[in-house]
N, C-alpha and C positions, 0 to 999 in steps of 0.2 A: 314957167313951164308950159309948153304947148300941149294942147289937148286934141281930142277927136282923132284917134288913130284910124288907119285904113283897114278897119274890120270889113269882113265880107258882109255887105249890106243885104245880100239875098236871104240870109238866115239871121235869127237873133243872136246877139252876143251872149255867150254862156258864162256866167260869173258864179264863183263859189266863195262864200264868206263863212269862215269858221267862227264858232261861238257867237252866233248871230240872233239868238232868241231874245236878247235884251241889250241895253246899253249902246255903246258905240257900234258894235257889230250889227245890231238891228238897224241903226240909222244908216250905216253903210249900205246894207241891203236895200233899204227904202230908197236911198238916193240913186243907187245903180238901177233899180227897177224903174224909177222915174225917168231915167235916160233911155228906157226902152229895152234894157237887158232882161234876159231870163235869169233870175237869181236863184241859186240853190242856197237856201238858208239852212246851215247845218247847226245842230245842237246835240249834246249828249243825250238829253232827255227827249224821247220821241213825242210825248204829249206837249211839252212846252214848245218844241220846235214847230209842231203842227199848228198850234194855236197862234204863234207869232206869224207864221207864213199866211194863215187864213186872214189875220187882221191886216196884213200888208196887201194881200190880194183884194180885200174889201176896199182898199184905197185906189185900186186900179192897176197895181203892179203884177207882173208875172213872176210870182214867188213860189218856189217849190221846197217843201221841207226835206231835209236829208239827215238821217241819223249818223253822227260821226263823233267819236271820242278820240281826240288827237293823241291821247296817251295809250291808246289800244291799237296795236298794229293790225289786229284782225278787223276791228271796226273801220279803220282807215282803208284797208284793202277792199273790204266789202263796199264801202262808199265809192271808191274809185271804179270798181266793176259796175256799179249801178249807173254812174255817170257815163261810162263808156258805152254801156248797152243802150242807154236812152238817147245820148247826144253824139257820141263818137269822138268828142273833143272837149277841151275846156279853153276858154279865151282869157279869163281873168281868175286869179286865185288871190284872195285876201286872207292872209293868216292873222286873224284877229283874236282868236281864243287866248286867254291869259288869266293868270291868277296872281294874287299878291302873297298869300300865305299870312299866318299870324305875325304881325310886326314885332310882337314881344319876343319872338323866337329867332330874330334875324340880326341881333347885335353881334358883330363879328366875334368878340371874345367869349360869348356865351351862347352862340347859335346852336339851335337844334339842327343837327345835320340832316335828319329825316325831312324837316321842313324845307331845307335848301334843296334837297333832291326832288321833292315834290314840285316845287316851283319851277325848277329847271326842266322837269319832265314835261310840263305843259308849255312853258314859255320858250324853250329852246329845242329840246328833243322832239316835241310835238310838231314844231314847224319843220324840222328836218324830215320827220316821218311823212307828214302830209305833202310837203313839196316833192319829195322823192316819189311818192305814190302817184301823184297827179302829173308829174313832169311829162311822161309819155303822151298824155292827152293835151297838155299845153303845147307840146311841139307839133301837134297837128293843127294848131291855130295859125292864121295868117298874121296875127299881131298879139302874141301872148304877153301878158303882164302879171307879175307877182308883186304884191304889196305886203310887207311885214309890218304889222302895227306894233311899233316900239314905244319909246317914251323919252322925253328929254333927259330923264335921270340916267339913261344909258350912255350919255355923253361923258367920257372921262375928262374932257376939257372942262365942262361945266361943273362936274361933281368935285373936281380937285381945286376949284377956285374958292379960297377961303372967304372971299367977299362977294361971291356970286349968289344967284337967286336960290340955289339949293343949299346954301350954307346952314340955314336953320334946321334942315332935315336931319333926323338921327341917322347914324350909319346903318347900312343894311348889307348883308352878305347873301341875300337870296334874290329878292325882286330886282333890286338895282343892278347887280352883276348879271342877272339873267337877261336884262335888256341890252346891256353892253355886249354880251355874247351873241344876242340876236342880231345886233348891228354888224358884228364881225362876220356872222354867218351870211348876212345879206351881201356883204362884199364878196365873199367867196363864191356864192351862187352866181353873182353877177359876173365874176371873172370867168367862171366855167361856161356860162351861157351867153357871153357877149356876142352880139350879132344875131342872136336867136330869140332871146327873151329879155325884156326890160325888168330888172329886179331892184326894188328900192324899199327903204324903211321910212315909215311915217311916224311923226310925233303929233298925236292929237291934242296935246296940251292937258291941263289939269281939269278934267271934266267931272261933272256931278253924276256919277253912276254908282252902281253897287260896288265896283272895284275900289272906289275912293270913299265908300260909305257916304256918298252924296255930299262930300265936302268941297268938291271942285267949283271953280268959278266960271267954267265954260259948260255949255250944254253938250249933250251927246251928239246932237245934230252938227254943232260947230266942229266938234272933234272929228267927225266923220269926213268932213270936206277935203282934208288933205289926202286921205286914203283914196277917195273917189277921184281926185285930181290925178294921182299917180296911177290909178287903174285905167285912166283914159288918156294917157300920154300919146302923142304922135310918135311915129316910128323913129323920128330923130330925137326923141326925148332922152333924158339922162338915165343912166343905169348905175347901180352900185352906190347910190347916194342916200343921204339921211336928211329929210325935209320936214319942216312945219309949214304953216300957211304963209309965212313970210319968206321962205326960201331955204337954202341949204344950211344945215347945222354942223357944228364942229363935232368930230368924233370924240 
């Protein structure tokens, strides 16, 4: 995948990363800032977001905290107005915020429906809300990019293979289907915005973060790399795809 888009070099590239006060989101923010972007580090908790942004600024990056709860339309709308008032546009949106929910409540035959709803509210409907709210600002960019942080478990091909790498995983009717739905949403946004915005889904791999209870074999920094690559695609880069660091993944 080619990188280095034709952004307006007279002003900094403005990037927003949701759920970025820790884990993969924080690493995405760090790496985008290291590329010279002005990064809006969003978090639900104002104090945690401000602390994370301050720590990244101490490393030399231009990182600004932004309060944003992806499940709260009022919060999302207020954040979009803040960005519009200060910058007038958005160049990169990384929809990273996500939750797993209690795994014990996700077995299909005995699932807690409220848990399923809660996971989908963040992982699917939150992305729909945020992308819709910030789309007018993205369309003011000369090279807008949207990256949805998905997961390999969202691949129906991989999950339905009885001999595949996910075969040992227990069945899940919340987190796993939420990432499948996110992949489908990525395709639909890409269809609508073809020729105007590049929209792709990223699989960071199994990373050691709070989301995985630090059981992953990859670092958050490694997981962030594919999202950063998709956020910095050239204008002739792919759209409507699902990628990990090795290339395109099966849906």
